[in-house]
N, C-alpha and C positions, 0 to 999 in steps of 0.2 A: 569797510576799510581795506585798502590794498595791502596785501601782506606778502605776495609772492611775485618775484621777477623771473620770468622765463627767458633764457638766452638761447637763440637759435642762429646757426651759421649756415652759410651757403652749402647746398647739397650737390653732389656730383651726379647722382642717379637715384631714381626710385624704382623698386621692383617688388612684386609680390601680390598677395591677395588679402582682402580685408572684409570682414563682416561687421557692418556698422550697427550701432545700437538702434533700438526700435524707434519708430516715428513718435515724436513728442506729441503732436496733435492727436493722433489716434490713441496713444497711451492715456492721455487725459480723459478722453471721451469714454474709453473702455471702463475706467473706474467709475465715472459719473453715471453712465447709463446702466452699468451693472448694479450700482447702488439703488437705482430706481426700479430695477427689474425684480420680478419674482424668481427666487432660486439663486443658485450660486454660479456666477460667471467666472470662467477660467481665462486668464490672460497670459499668453506666453510672449517672450521677447519684449517685455515691458521695459520702457526706458527708466532706468534707475538714476535719473537726474534730479536735481533739487526741485525743479518746477513740478514734475510729476509726483514727487514725494509730498509736495505741498497739497496737491489734490487729495492724495490718500489721507493725509492728516486732517484736512477739513471734513471729509466724509466720515472719518472715525469719530470726530467731535459731534457729528450729526447722528450718531448712534449706529453706524454701519460697521460690522465686523469685517475687517480686511486682513487676510493673511498674505504677507509679503515674504516670499522665499526666492533664492536665486533662480530657481527653475520656473516659477509661475507665481501669478497673483490670483488669489481666490477672493472674490467679492461676494459676500453673503447678503444679497439684496433683500429689501423688505417691501418692494413695490412702490408705486408712485406716491403713496401716502404713508410711508413707513419712517420717514425722517423724524428725529426728535430735536427739541430745542437744545442748542449747545449751551454748556455751562460756562463757557469762556468765549473770548473773541476768536473768530476764525481768521487765521493768518495765512494768506496766499503767498507769502514770501516774495519772490521776484516774478511771479507768474501772472501775466496778463490774461492768459487763457483761463486759469482757475478763477480769477477775480470776475471776469465778465460772464463766463458761462454759469458759474454757480449763482450769480446774481439773478439770472432768469429763473432758476429753480427756487431760490429762497423767496422770491417775490410772491409765490403762491402758497407758502407754508403757513400753518396756523400758529406761528410764533414769531418773535422778534429776534433778529440776529445782527451782529456787528461784524463787518468784514474789513480787514486791513491787509497791509503788505509792507514790504521794505521801503526804504526812502525813494527808490526808483518808481515803484508802483504808486506811491503817494503823489507822484507828479504826472502820472499818465492819465489821459482824458477818459473819464467815465460818463460824461454827459451823453456820449454816443449810445450808451445802453440805457441810461437813466431816462432819456426822453421817450424812446419807444415803449419801454416797460411801464412808464407812468401813463402813457396813452392806453395801455391795456388795463389800467386800474391799480398798478403797483404803487407802493409808498416807499420811496427810496430817498434818503437824505445824505448829502455829503457833509460829514461832521465838521470839516474844515471850511465849508462854504465856498469851495473853489471848484466844484465839479469833479473832485478826485476822491480817492479813498483817504481815510476810513469812510465806509458807507454803513448807515443804519437802515436795515431793511425790515419793514413791518409787513408780514404776509397779509395778502388781501385776496378776495375773489377777483378773478381776472376775466377779461373778455377778449376775443380774438380781434385782430386788426389786419389791415393790409398796409404794411409799412414800406415806404419808398426810401431806401437808405441812400444817403449822400456819399457814402464810402463803400467800396467793395471790401468788406471785412467779414471773414468767417466768424470772428468772435461776436460781432454785433448780430449777425444772422442767427448764430447758434443760441445766443442768449434769448432772443425773441422766440425761436422755435421751441426751446426748452420750457419757457413760460407758457407757450401755446399748448403743451401737453396737459396743462391744468385749466386752460381757459374755456369759456363758453363760446362755442362757435369756431369757425375756421380762422387760422392764422396764416398770413402770407407775407413774404419778404421779397421785394424786388430790388435788385442791386444795379448799379451803373455798369458793372462788369462782373462776371461770375467769379466769386471767391472760392477757395477750397471747399469741397463738398463732403468732407468726411462725416459731418453730423448727419446729413441726409442719408448717406449710404448706411451708416451704422444704426441710426434710429430705425430705419426700415428693416434691417436685419434683426433688431430686437422686437419687432412687431408693431411699430408705430405706423400710422397711415400718413406717409409723407411722400410727396412726389415733386418733380421739378419740371417746369415749363419755361424753356429758354433761361432767362435770368431771374425767374421767380421760384421760390421754394414755397410749397403749400403743405400745411399740416392740419389734419382733421383730428380733433381729440376724441377720447372715448375708448381708446385701445390700451390695454395693459402692455407693459414691456415684460419680456421673458428672457431669462438668463441665456447666455450664449458662450461658445468658445471663441475667443478672439486671438488670432495669431497676428501680432503686430509686425508689419513689414519694416525693413530698415528705413531710416529717415533720410529722404533725399536732401534735406537741408544739411545734414551732417555729411552725407556723401559728397556734397558739393566741394568741400575743402580738399578731399583726396582727388577728385576729378580735376580740380584746378591745378593742384600741385603736380599731378602727372602730366598735364598739358604743358606746364612751364619748365619743369626741371629736365635738362637734356637727357636723351636716351632712356626715357622712362616707359614702363608698361605696368599698369596696375589693374587688377580685377576687383571691382567693388561688388560684393555679393548681396543678393536679396534686397534690392532697393525698390521702394515704392515709387511707381511712375504714374500715379494718378494724373490724368490730363489737366486737372486744376492745380497741379503742383510741379509740372515738368518743364516749366519755362526755362530753367537753367540748361536743360538739354537742348532746347531749341536755340538758345543763344549761343551755346558752344558750337553747334552745327553751323549757325550763321557766321560765326567768327572763323570757321575753317578747322574746327577741332575734329580729331579722328577718334571715334568711338564706335563700339558695336553693342547692341542689346542682345543678350543671350538668355536662354531658359525663361522666356516670358511666360507668365501665368497669371491667373486671377484667383484670389482667395477672399471670400466674403465681400465681394464687390470691389476689392482693391487690386489694381494691377501691379505686378512686381517683375523685376528682371535683374540679371547680373549685368554689370556694365564693364566692358573691357575698353580701357582708354590708354592712348599713347601720346607721347610728346608730339606737339603740332605747332606749325607756324600760324599764328593768329593775326587777324586784321580787325580794325575797328568796325563798329556797327552802331546803328541807332536803336535804342530800346525805349519803348513807350507804349501807351495805349492799353489795350486789354490784356497784354501779356504781363503787365506789372503785378497784378495780384497773384500770379502763378509763380513769381520768383522774388517777392518782396524781401524775404529773409536772406536770399542769396545775393542781393545787390552789393553788399560790401565786398564779397569775394569776386563778383563779376567786375567790380571796379579794379581790383588787383589784376585780373586777367587783362583788362583794357589797358592798364599801365604798361604791360609788357607786350601788348599787341602793336602791330604797325598801323599807324594812322589814328584818326580821331574816333572816339566813342562818345556818344551823347546819351545820357540817361535822363529821361523826362517823365512827367506824370507820377513822380514818386515822392510827393510831399509827405506821404505816410511815414517815410523814414525819419522824420523829425520827432515822432512821438513813440519811438521804440525805446529799448532799455537806455539808449543814449540818443542824442540827435545824430543819426547816422550819416546825414549829409555832412555835418560839421566834423565829426570824428574821422570819417574816411578821408575827407579832403585834407584835414590837418596832418593826418598820419602819412598819407601818400606824398604830400609836399615835403615832409621831413625826410623822406627817402629819396627826394630828388625828382619827383614826378611833376610834369606840367599839367596841373589840374585846377579847375575853378568850380566853385559852387554856384548853383542857380537856385531859384526859389523852389523848384520841384525836382532837383536832381543835380547833375554835374556834367562837366565837359572835360574829357581826358584826352590829351595829346600823347599817345602811347609811343613806345619804341625806344625811349632813351634808357640807358643803364640806370638802375637804382642802387642805392647804397644802404647799408644798415643804419638804424637809428634807434632812439629810445621812443617807444610807442606807448602812450597811455591808453589802456583798454577802456577806461571809464566804467569798469565793472560790467562791460557788455561782452557777453560770450561770443557773439558774432564778430565783433571787432578783434578780439584776441585771436580767434581761429583764422580769420582772414589774413591777419598780418603775420601769423606763423607761416602761412603759405607764401606771402610776399618775401619773408626772410629767407626762404629756401633758395631764392633766385637772386637775392641782392648781394652785392659785394660786402665783405666784412661780416659783422655780426649785428644782430638786432636784439634789443631787450624789450620785452613786453611787460609793462607794469600791471600788477593786478591780474596776472595770468591765470590764477586759480578760478576765475569766474567761469571758465569752461565747464565747471561742475554743474552749472545750471542745466546744460543739455547733453554734455558729453564728457563725463569724468575721466575717461581713459584716453582722451584725444591725443595728448602729447606722447603717451606710450605707443599708441597705434601708429602715429606719424613716424616716430623714431624707428619702429620696426620695419618700415618700408624703405628707409634710407640705406643705400648701399655704401660700404666703406670705400 
């Protein structure tokens, strides 16, 4: 239920520096893999958003002791075979990552579990994991009979497969690889384009035998996982809103610190550069296989571009705010090959097009994206977030450059990934 309306007015200038919360994808995986490892895994800069807290809750219900403090997360793992049957339904909340990845783990456990989520999760497609996991021997039932959660998962002995995925999805790939930890024989996943590879990097760090060959991930079972120290880099998906705002608001300069720039996630930076954006990468380093940098970004004159093909999986979550950039850029921007936007927390093609039209943008939806004729002034409007955190944050950015004021309905949904978003944004606005 929408409860909070956020009102945002046009900004004169943004200036300052910001450290964004930890990467959502990596935070999820640190808790999951730590739970399956021997020993205590320490996680710092963990994202305290609702989605990642859902992952903690699920693994606690599976018998794992997890200490959550502001400074660190301590996951007291019990090894690959240490999970116990939950006494209640596992609730993944709004988290697609929790739902899909934990399904791969639960498929091999010696017990029955039921996995559900909120109204949004109960509409999101789960056949994409049910099919390959069933090919491995899993028994997964959609209790509503529609290929969506709630899912009843009866643990079974599994065997490895070579799965050719029709979608470039890290969630699908990860669910299969995690099931592969328990399977007899090698598990391989080949994708049409390389999706984010945090699972492969982190599993290898925990001791799994996993490697990548072009667009194929290969996992050989038989290796225990061992506890690690995980320093979670800042989430580039969260950084994208501040990068975009600094590009658009006049006379702005913002330093976004400690951002993960994994090459399977940095598509937003490539698009910004292609559009004429002015930024520098500072203090580049690698920690536990993940590249990070500080990003110094300034107001820039942007122009339209074409976005499609293999770059799409590297920026799928950033496409709503990229559409906002395109609305203010000179010329035409075409976003294609992004039909995956239809099955996110909302149908992001429809929600983005509707919202930008309400602000005066010349934009049309296509089957797999949108066409934006940028450069015309936009005005404030009432924007329905559809309880989608990416929509709320993207249109908070649009509001900073639009004439008048913008109201975002259901603005509290940012708690899913960035509870302090509005506060951090406000702190960068100069009077």
